[in-house]
MIZAGU-875033 format. One record per residue (C-alpha): x, y, z. Coordinates in pm, whole numbers. Layout:
<atoms>
<atom><u>X</u><v>Y</v><w>Z</w></atom>
...
</atoms>
This chain:
<atoms>
<atom><u>921</u><v>-15196</v><w>-8863</w></atom>
<atom><u>1179</u><v>-15003</v><w>-8669</w></atom>
<atom><u>1389</u><v>-15156</v><w>-8413</w></atom>
<atom><u>1458</u><v>-14941</v><w>-8120</w></atom>
<atom><u>1791</u><v>-14918</v><w>-7959</w></atom>
<atom><u>1824</u><v>-15096</v><w>-7630</w></atom>
<atom><u>2033</u><v>-15045</v><w>-7314</w></atom>
<atom><u>2230</u><v>-15356</v><w>-7385</w></atom>
<atom><u>2357</u><v>-15186</v><w>-7703</w></atom>
<atom><u>2459</u><v>-14862</v><w>-7541</w></atom>
<atom><u>2145</u><v>-14670</v><w>-7565</w></atom>
<atom><u>1968</u><v>-14512</v><w>-7254</w></atom>
<atom><u>1649</u><v>-14705</v><w>-7298</w></atom>
<atom><u>1495</u><v>-14819</v><w>-6966</w></atom>
<atom><u>1141</u><v>-14938</v><w>-7093</w></atom>
<atom><u>985</u><v>-14625</v><w>-7004</w></atom>
<atom><u>663</u><v>-14674</v><w>-7215</w></atom>
<atom><u>723</u><v>-14333</v><w>-7383</w></atom>
<atom><u>968</u><v>-14442</v><w>-7636</w></atom>
<atom><u>985</u><v>-14222</v><w>-7954</w></atom>
<atom><u>1139</u><v>-14507</v><w>-8141</w></atom>
<atom><u>876</u><v>-14750</v><w>-8084</w></atom>
<atom><u>608</u><v>-14492</v><w>-8147</w></atom>
<atom><u>742</u><v>-14477</v><w>-8500</w></atom>
<atom><u>593</u><v>-14829</v><w>-8551</w></atom>
<atom><u>246</u><v>-14850</v><w>-8663</w></atom>
<atom><u>-2</u><v>-15133</v><w>-8643</w></atom>
<atom><u>20</u><v>-15195</v><w>-9023</w></atom>
<atom><u>389</u><v>-15242</v><w>-9011</w></atom>
<atom><u>365</u><v>-15484</v><w>-8722</w></atom>
<atom><u>85</u><v>-15688</v><w>-8906</w></atom>
<atom><u>306</u><v>-15691</v><w>-9222</w></atom>
<atom><u>597</u><v>-15824</v><w>-9003</w></atom>
<atom><u>378</u><v>-16104</v><w>-8867</w></atom>
<atom><u>196</u><v>-16191</v><w>-9187</w></atom>
<atom><u>421</u><v>-16133</v><w>-9493</w></atom>
<atom><u>631</u><v>-16439</v><w>-9567</w></atom>
<atom><u>995</u><v>-16345</v><w>-9667</w></atom>
<atom><u>952</u><v>-15995</v><w>-9514</w></atom>
<atom><u>1274</u><v>-15825</v><w>-9359</w></atom>
<atom><u>1103</u><v>-15827</v><w>-9025</w></atom>
<atom><u>1136</u><v>-16123</v><w>-8793</w></atom>
<atom><u>924</u><v>-16159</v><w>-8480</w></atom>
<atom><u>1005</u><v>-16464</v><w>-8260</w></atom>
<atom><u>715</u><v>-16580</v><w>-8030</w></atom>
<atom><u>719</u><v>-16904</v><w>-7840</w></atom>
<atom><u>469</u><v>-17134</v><w>-7980</w></atom>
<atom><u>312</u><v>-17174</v><w>-7635</w></atom>
<atom><u>228</u><v>-16795</v><w>-7630</w></atom>
<atom><u>140</u><v>-16752</v><w>-7997</w></atom>
<atom><u>-234</u><v>-16787</v><w>-7971</w></atom>
<atom><u>-253</u><v>-16571</v><w>-7658</w></atom>
<atom><u>-16</u><v>-16314</v><w>-7808</w></atom>
<atom><u>-241</u><v>-16274</v><w>-8123</w></atom>
<atom><u>-553</u><v>-16185</v><w>-7913</w></atom>
<atom><u>-442</u><v>-15822</v><w>-7818</w></atom>
<atom><u>-273</u><v>-15771</v><w>-8165</w></atom>
<atom><u>-600</u><v>-15857</v><w>-8338</w></atom>
<atom><u>-801</u><v>-15632</v><w>-8103</w></atom>
<atom><u>-565</u><v>-15355</v><w>-8193</w></atom>
<atom><u>-608</u><v>-15413</v><w>-8567</w></atom>
<atom><u>-977</u><v>-15428</v><w>-8546</w></atom>
<atom><u>-983</u><v>-15111</v><w>-8345</w></atom>
<atom><u>-762</u><v>-14928</v><w>-8601</w></atom>
<atom><u>-993</u><v>-15057</v><w>-8879</w></atom>
<atom><u>-1299</u><v>-14898</v><w>-8711</w></atom>
<atom><u>-1115</u><v>-14576</v><w>-8701</w></atom>
<atom><u>-1044</u><v>-14576</v><w>-9070</w></atom>
<atom><u>-1413</u><v>-14637</v><w>-9141</w></atom>
</atoms>
């Protein structure tokens, strides 16, 4: 999982939705960051949002699985 530079750290990012840095992150890397215990990737999600946040992520992973066949 690649962390994109942010405006707060001197980059020119303005959350344009066309970020080449974030485009380098695939669904598999995101899933590993969320699932693998002891991985280098940390994702912090408020417990109150966790169940709701997993819904679209699981939809994306399911969709990607259908593309792979």
